[in-house]
ZAMARGU-4260 file (C-alpha; in steps of 0.2 Angstrom, whole numbers, plus 5000, padded with zeros to 4 digits):
<rodrens>
0) 4970/4859/4902 | 4961/4855/4917 | 4953/4838/4919 | 4936/4833/4929 | 4933/4821/4940
5) 4916/4809/4940 | 4913/4802/4960 | 4899/4793/4962 | 4887/4809/4966 | 4889/4821/4953
10) 4884/4834/4965 | 4893/4832/4982 | 4910/4827/4984 | 4909/4814/4996 | 4926/4806/4999
15) 4939/4813/4985 | 4952/4805/4996 | 4958/4799/5013 | 4962/4813/5020 | 4946/4824/5014
20) 4930/4821/5017 | 4916/4833/5014 | 4899/4830/5019 | 4886/4824/5003 | 4875/4836/4998
25) 4856/4838/5001 | 4844/4831/4993 | 4857/4817/4985 | 4858/4816/4968 | 4865/4800/4961
30) 4874/4799/4944 | 4864/4783/4938 | 4847/4794/4939 | 4855/4811/4931 | 4870/4804/4920
35) 4859/4807/4905 | 4858/4825/4908 | 4877/4828/4908 | 4879/4842/4895 | 4858/4846/4891
40) 4854/4864/4893 | 4855/4872/4910 | 4836/4875/4913 | 4831/4856/4907 | 4843/4850/4923
45) 4838/4863/4936 | 4819/4858/4931 | 4826/4838/4934 | 4835/4844/4949 | 4818/4851/4955
50) 4823/4869/4958 | 4812/4879/4947 | 4798/4875/4938 | 4799/4874/4916 | 4788/4890/4916
55) 4803/4899/4924 | 4817/4893/4913 | 4805/4900/4900 | 4802/4916/4904 | 4821/4916/4907
60) 4825/4909/4889 | 4813/4924/4882 | 4819/4938/4893 | 4836/4934/4887 | 4830/4936/4869
65) 4820/4950/4870 | 4834/4960/4879 | 4848/4953/4867 | 4858/4950/4885 | 4875/4942/4887
70) 4868/4934/4905 | 4867/4915/4906 | 4851/4908/4910 | 4858/4904/4927 | 4860/4923/4932
75) 4844/4927/4926 | 4835/4916/4937 | 4847/4920/4949 | 4842/4940/4948 | 4823/4935/4947
80) 4826/4925/4965 | 4821/4909/4957 | 4837/4900/4958 | 4851/4904/4973 | 4870/4903/4968
85) 4872/4886/4978 | 4858/4879/4966 | 4866/4886/4952 | 4882/4877/4957 | 4874/4862/4958
90) 4866/4860/4943 | 4883/4867/4933 | 4889/4852/4942 | 4878/4840/4934 | 4880/4849/4919
95) 4900/4848/4918 | 4902/4832/4928 | 4911/4841/4939 | 4909/4836/4958 | 4902/4851/4969
100) 4912/4854/4985 | 4902/4862/5000 | 4917/4868/5011 | 4936/4868/5010 | 4945/4863/5026
105) 4962/4874/5022 | 4972/4863/5036 | 4974/4852/5024 | 4978/4863/5009 | 4998/4860/5006
110) 5007/4876/5010 | 5018/4871/4993 | 5003/4873/4982 | 4997/4889/4989 | 5016/4898/4988
115) 5016/4892/4971 | 4998/4904/4965 | 4997/4923/4969 | 4983/4928/4979 | 4978/4940/4968
120) 4978/4926/4956 | 4969/4916/4965 | 4955/4931/4969 | 4953/4938/4952 | 4949/4921/4945
125) 4941/4913/4962 | 4952/4897/4961 | 4961/4888/4975 | 4971/4872/4973 | 4965/4861/4988
130) 4974/4845/4989 | 4985/4833/4979 | 4975/4819/4971 | 4991/4806/4965 | 5001/4817/4952
135) 4985/4829/4951 | 4978/4843/4962 | 4961/4847/4965 | 4957/4863/4964 | 4942/4873/4969
140) 4932/4887/4956 | 4919/4896/4957 | 4917/4899/4940 | 4919/4882/4931 | 4917/4892/4913
145) 4933/4899/4915 | 4944/4888/4909 | 4958/4902/4907 | 4962/4901/4925 | 4960/4882/4927
150) 4974/4883/4914 | 4986/4896/4922 | 4983/4886/4938 | 4988/4868/4929 | 5006/4881/4923
155) 5009/4890/4940 | 5009/4871/4951 | 5014/4861/4937 | 5001/4847/4938 | 4987/4841/4929
160) 4970/4848/4938 | 4955/4842/4943 | 4942/4855/4944 | 4928/4855/4956 | 4916/4868/4960
165) 4914/4877/4975 | 4902/4893/4980 | 4912/4909/4979 | 4909/4914/4997 | 4918/4897/5002
170) 4932/4899/4989 | 4936/4918/4995 | 4935/4913/5015 | 4947/4898/5011 | 4958/4911/5001
175) 4959/4924/5015 | 4964/4911/5028 | 4975/4901/5019 | 4985/4912/5014 | 4985/4923/5031
180) 4991/4905/5037 | 5005/4905/5025 | 5012/4922/5028 | 5003/4933/5041 | 5009/4923/5057
185) 5003/4938/5068 | 4987/4931/5072 | 4992/4915/5077 | 5003/4921/5087 | 4989/4932/5096
190) 4979/4916/5097 | 4994/4910/5106 | 4998/4924/5118 | 4978/4924/5122 | 4983/4907/5129
195) 4998/4912/5138 | 4996/4913/5157 | 4991/4930/5163 | 5006/4929/5175 | 5016/4930/5159
200) 5022/4951/5163 | 5027/4948/5178 | 5038/4932/5177 | 5044/4938/5159 | 5062/4939/5158
205) 5071/4947/5141 | 5087/4939/5141 | 5072/4922/5137 | 5071/4933/5121 | 5089/4932/5114
210) 5093/4912/5119 | 5097/4906/5103 | 5090/4889/5109 | 5074/4895/5107 | 5077/4901/5090
215) 5058/4909/5082 | 5049/4896/5093 | 5042/4910/5107 | 5026/4915/5102 | 5032/4934/5106
220) 5045/4933/5092 | 5035/4923/5080 | 5023/4939/5085 | 5036/4953/5082 | 5044/4944/5066
225) 5027/4941/5057 | 5020/4962/5059 | 5037/4966/5052 | 5034/4952/5037 | 5014/4956/5034
230) 5020/4977/5034 | 5034/4972/5019 | 5021/4962/5008 | 5007/4974/5010 | 5017/4988/5008
235) 5015/4997/5023 | 5026/5013/5028 | 5025/5012/5046 | 5020/4999/5059 | 5011/5007/5075
240) 5010/4995/5093 | 4999/5006/5103 | 4996/5001/5121 | 4977/5003/5130 | 4969/4998/5146
245) 4964/4984/5141 | 4974/4977/5125 | 4987/4979/5114 | 4983/4986/5096 | 4995/4986/5081
250) 4989/4996/5065 | 5001/4999/5047 | 5001/5013/5038 | 4998/5009/5020 | 4997/5023/5005
255) 4997/5035/5018 | 4983/5028/5030 | 4982/5018/5046 | 4974/5002/5044 | 4969/4990/5060
260) 4979/4974/5059 | 4979/4965/5075 | 4974/4965/5091 | 4986/4957/5107 | 4980/4953/5126
265) 4987/4967/5139 | 5000/4955/5147 | 5007/4951/5131 | 5012/4972/5131 | 5030/4971/5139
270) 5036/4954/5132 | 5031/4962/5113 | 5040/4981/5119 | 5057/4971/5126 | 5057/4962/5110
275) 5056/4978/5098 | 5067/4984/5111 | 5081/4971/5109 | 5080/4970/5091 | 5084/4990/5090
280) 5095/4989/5102 | 5087/5001/5114 | 5089/5000/5134 | 5073/4986/5140 | 5073/4993/5160
285) 5070/5011/5152 | 5053/5013/5151 | 5049/5033/5158 | 5058/5041/5142 | 5057/5043/5124
290) 5070/5030/5113 | 5076/5029/5096 | 5085/5014/5087 | 5085/5004/5071 | 5083/4987/5067
295) 5091/4979/5050 | 5084/4964/5043 | 5082/4955/5026 | 5064/4952/5024 | 5056/4943/5008
300) 5070/4944/5000 | 5071/4962/5004 | 5085/4974/5013 | 5076/4981/5025 | 5080/4996/5038
305) 5067/4999/5053 | 5069/5016/5063 | 5061/5011/5079 | 5055/5026/5091 | 5045/5022/5107
310) 5037/5034/5120 | 5030/5032/5136 | 5010/5033/5137 | 4996/5034/5151 | 4995/5015/5147
315) 5012/5009/5144 | 5025/5012/5132 | 5020/5013/5112 | 5031/5011/5097 | 5033/5016/5080
320) 5042/5008/5067 | 5046/5017/5051 | 5048/5004/5038 | 5061/5009/5024 | 5065/4996/5010
325) 5083/4998/5004 | 5082/4989/4989 | 5068/5002/4983 | 5072/5006/4964 | 5074/5025/4963
330) 5062/5034/4953 | 5067/5046/4940 | 5058/5064/4937 | 5049/5058/4922 | 5040/5046/4934
335) 5035/5058/4950 | 5021/5063/4939 | 5025/5081/4935 | 5014/5091/4925 | 5023/5094/4909
340) 5027/5114/4914 | 5032/5111/4930 | 5043/5096/4925 | 5053/5108/4913 | 5055/5120/4927
345) 5060/5111/4940 | 5073/5099/4927 | 5078/5117/4923 | 5083/5123/4943 | 5093/5107/4947
350) 5106/5108/4932 | 5109/5126/4938 | 5126/5126/4944 | 5121/5136/4960 | 5109/5142/4972
355) 5096/5135/4985 | 5081/5122/4981 | 5070/5116/4995 | 5056/5102/4995 | 5042/5106/5008
360) 5029/5096/5014 | 5024/5088/5028 | 5032/5070/5035 | 5028/5057/5022 | 5024/5067/5007
365) 5040/5059/4997 | 5052/5075/4998 | 5067/5063/5003 | 5061/5054/4983 | 5060/5068/4974
370) 5076/5076/4978 | 5088/5059/4973 | 5075/5059/4960 | 5084/5076/4955 | 5100/5070/4962
375) 5099/5057/4948 | 5097/5066/4934 | 5113/5079/4937 | 5124/5063/4944 | 5139/5062/4934
380) 5156/5058/4935 | 5163/5073/4930 | 5153/5081/4948 | 5155/5079/4965 | 5139/5076/4974
385) 5138/5076/4996 | 5123/5071/5005 | 5121/5070/5023 | 5104/5064/5029 | 5095/5053/5043
390) 5094/5040/5038 | 5104/5035/5021 | 5086/5030/5014 | 5091/5024/4996 | 5111/5019/4990
395) 5114/5031/4975 | 5132/5026/4967 | 5145/5039/4964 | 5137/5050/4978 | 5146/5053/4996
400) 5132/5049/5008 | 5135/5053/5026 | 5121/5049/5040 | 5118/5059/5055 | 5121/5053/5072
405) 5117/5065/5088 | 5126/5054/5099 | 5143/5060/5094 | 5138/5078/5088 | 5136/5075/5070
410) 5121/5086/5065 | 5115/5092/5048 | 5125/5108/5053 | 5142/5100/5057 | 5142/5090/5044
415) 5138/5101/5031 | 5152/5112/5037 | 5161/5097/5035 | 5156/5096/5018 | 5163/5113/5011
420) 5179/5106/5013 | 5178/5092/5002 | 5176/5101/4988 | 5157/5098/4982 | 5148/5102/4968
425) 5130/5098/4976 | 5126/5096/4991 | 5110/5089/5000 | 5103/5092/5016 | 5090/5081/5022
430) 5082/5095/5030 | 5083/5112/5037 | 5079/5112/5053 | 5087/5127/5061 | 5097/5143/5059
435) 5114/5136/5060 | 5109/5123/5047 | 5100/5136/5035 | 5115/5150/5036 | 5128/5135/5031
440) 5117/5131/5015 | 5115/5150/5013 | 5134/5153/5013 | 5137/5135/5002 | 5128/5143/4989
445) 5135/5160/4989 | 5151/5151/4985 | 5145/5143/4970 | 5137/5127/4976 | 5120/5120/4973
450) 5111/5115/4988 | 5097/5105/4988 | 5085/5101/5003 | 5069/5101/5015 | 5058/5111/5025
455) 5043/5108/5033 | 5028/5122/5027 | 5012/5120/5021 | 5015/5127/5005 | 5031/5134/4992
460) 5027/5151/4997 | 5028/5147/5017 | 5045/5140/5014 | 5053/5159/5010 | 5045/5167/5026
465) 5050/5150/5036 | 5067/5153/5031 | 5067/5170/5038 | 5058/5166/5051 | 5073/5154/5057
470) 5084/5172/5057 | 5091/5172/5040 | 5091/5189/5032 | 5079/5191/5019 | 5091/5199/5007
475) 5101/5183/5007 | 5086/5174/5007 | 5083/5182/4991 | 5100/5181/4983 | 5102/5164/4985
480) 5085/5154/4985 | 5080/5148/4966 | 5065/5136/4969 | 5054/5128/4982 | 5043/5113/4975
485) 5029/5110/4989 | 5020/5093/4987 | 5009/5080/4993 | 5004/5062/4992 | 4988/5056/4985
490) 4982/5037/4984 | 4980/5032/4966 | 4963/5024/4960 | 4964/5005/4958 | 4963/5005/4938
495) 4954/4987/4941 | 4940/4993/4949 | 4937/5012/4949 | 4918/5019/4943 | 4916/5030/4932
500) 4903/5047/4938 | 4897/5064/4933 | 4903/5076/4947 | 4889/5088/4956 | 4889/5106/4955
505) 4895/5107/4973 | 4909/5095/4971 | 4916/5108/4956 | 4915/5120/4968 | 4924/5112/4982
510) 4938/5111/4969 | 4938/5128/4964 | 4932/5125/4945 | 4920/5134/4935 | 4904/5124/4931
515) 4907/5113/4916 | 4896/5099/4906 | 4902/5083/4900 | 4914/5082/4915 | 4918/5062/4921
520) 4927/5058/4936 | 4930/5042/4944 | 4927/5036/4962 | 4934/5021/4972 | 4926/5004/4971
525) 4936/4990/4980 | 4944/4974/4972 | 4954/4960/4978 | 4969/4969/4968 | 4968/4985/4981
530) 4964/4976/4997 | 4947/4982/4994 | 4952/4999/4997 | 4949/5004/4981 | 4966/5013/4980
535) 4985/5006/4975 | 4998/5016/4977 | 5002/5035/4975 | 5009/5048/4964 | 5013/5067/4970
540) 5001/5084/4967 | 5017/5098/4966 | 5016/5118/4967 | 5033/5125/4960 | 5040/5141/4966
545) 5053/5150/4954 | 5062/5164/4964 | 5061/5177/4949 | 5063/5194/4945 | 5044/5198/4949
550) 5046/5187/4968 | 5065/5189/4972 | 5058/5209/4977 | 5043/5202/4986 | 5056/5191/4995
555) 5067/5207/4999 | 5054/5217/5006 | 5049/5203/5019 | 5031/5202/5011 | 5021/5189/5020
560) 5018/5172/5011 | 5000/5176/5004 | 5005/5189/4996 | 5020/5179/4986 | 5006/5167/4982
565) 4996/5178/4975 | 5011/5185/4963 | 5017/5168/4959 | 4999/5161/4953 | 4997/5177/4942
570) 5016/5173/4934 | 5009/5155/4930 | 5013/5144/4946 | 4999/5129/4948 | 4993/5128/4965
575) 4995/5110/4975 | 4974/5111/4972 | 4976/5115/4955 | 4986/5098/4951 | 4977/5088/4960
580) 4961/5094/4948 | 4971/5088/4934 | 4973/5072/4943 | 4956/5072/4945 | 4951/5074/4929
585) 4963/5063/4921 | 4954/5047/4931 | 4972/5044/4944 | 4962/5049/4961 | 4946/5058/4969
590) 4941/5073/4975 | 4942/5066/4992 | 4959/5062/4991 | 4963/5080/4984 | 4954/5090/4998
595) 4961/5076/5009 | 4978/5082/5008 | 4976/5100/4999 | 4958/5110/5003 | 4966/5125/5009
600) 4968/5136/4996 | 4960/5151/4990 | 4966/5153/4973 | 4952/5150/4961 | 4955/5138/4949
605) 4947/5143/4931
</rodrens>
């Protein structure tokens, strides 16, 4: 349970310890003068402190009774402009005999306290441990009535808590700064880079970065390491390091969208690029040609693979690092978010003994995750499953996984050809990119194997025509292809802060929905839980084309994708847009998200 401190001044912390000194509040209110007000009603104390008139308090109390409102008197006085939030906090400090903390010096907050309290908890409850006082911990709190939060802090830090009141914005700013200091060292490294000699680029010797004596002390090394740590903690899938005329900009892709993280000075560009290249095993002297490499690190307790790609641009090289968490837990088919009818059809396809199943969609749309979910469903000791990938993104027990290597001419095609001599039952090919790979996959299917792969097309019917465009004969496609699953990823609304609203007729029209009454949609709002974005995590929307007796003749006649799609919709295929509408009406995502990834639809959703 929390305890309260009793400084000499009940409305200002002047000196709680030798190490923590905060200016006294103005005007000063001595404990002798106002000690008798402790525990008295809020309005009485506010009047005694000279913040409001008695008439203001009386009006607030009457409004509270008339409206049967749950708002506290202090909140009502703030709403009417009679009090400001700081005055409310000062009144509470007298009422509850808690000190009032005007500012928080984050440099004096011990790191071990910060590490014990998760940032999401600190933001949610508006609390922050700020100093050790003997065997107790002084904790700033924006709402002193939230005793539950203070009790939880005491449990987390395993110490008694001395509560002090602080303004919400003071606590929020301190939380941002102290957790940035503890987990996001990139900004600190940038500050050091800013102070480096402008001749750094000319004098830079890449071999210095490999010097074991320097460890992690060099600002460049700390900068790059901090970028990786921050990206892993924020669930980023990619890090973009972009060179411009006057600076270097770092952006992270989180839940499919890019967010700017930090800027570095131009003279640090060459050392940063060289450091990344050294970590990825690339040629640091080659700046004119694109290069690809990999970094393997253990970050924040996770085994991380980073695919590194560099290209030359007008203002120097730019780098994109794709982050692959090898410790990621595989999702099951049930967890992918299929509609019940789509789940049933797709499950039937992946349990077929032979045929080709394709998953289509743009880069980063979750195709590999879907394929692994399918493999996990059918994986058993009595069947032989082999995969050839670029790279191996998940470790799947009992499955033979091979990674392509262009340097030794180990491609998807050559790997697939070798697999046919390994007595497989199921083969997964990372991607069908060319005619050779497509033809080998066709032959594997014709000889009794189930083949799963991916292809880059906008929708499911487009994958059928893509195979024909690669040079595969239509009769081979119609006789081997059994299904195509198109998918996109949309951001999930944060369940903690999403807001309901009634959609407009124009919005329903954009979603190809017939006008309806009583519909409730949800929109993003933003809170600390979702980093103020309004979204948290992603899920899929799907379009499953089953190549049945009605679709197969169209494939054989080399019909266009539009004709195939119309026939499939007549037979009950749910389009990407229709599946997106299902998620919008269920309150899982927003109209904007669906239209962002699945706007090009011509089929009306009834």
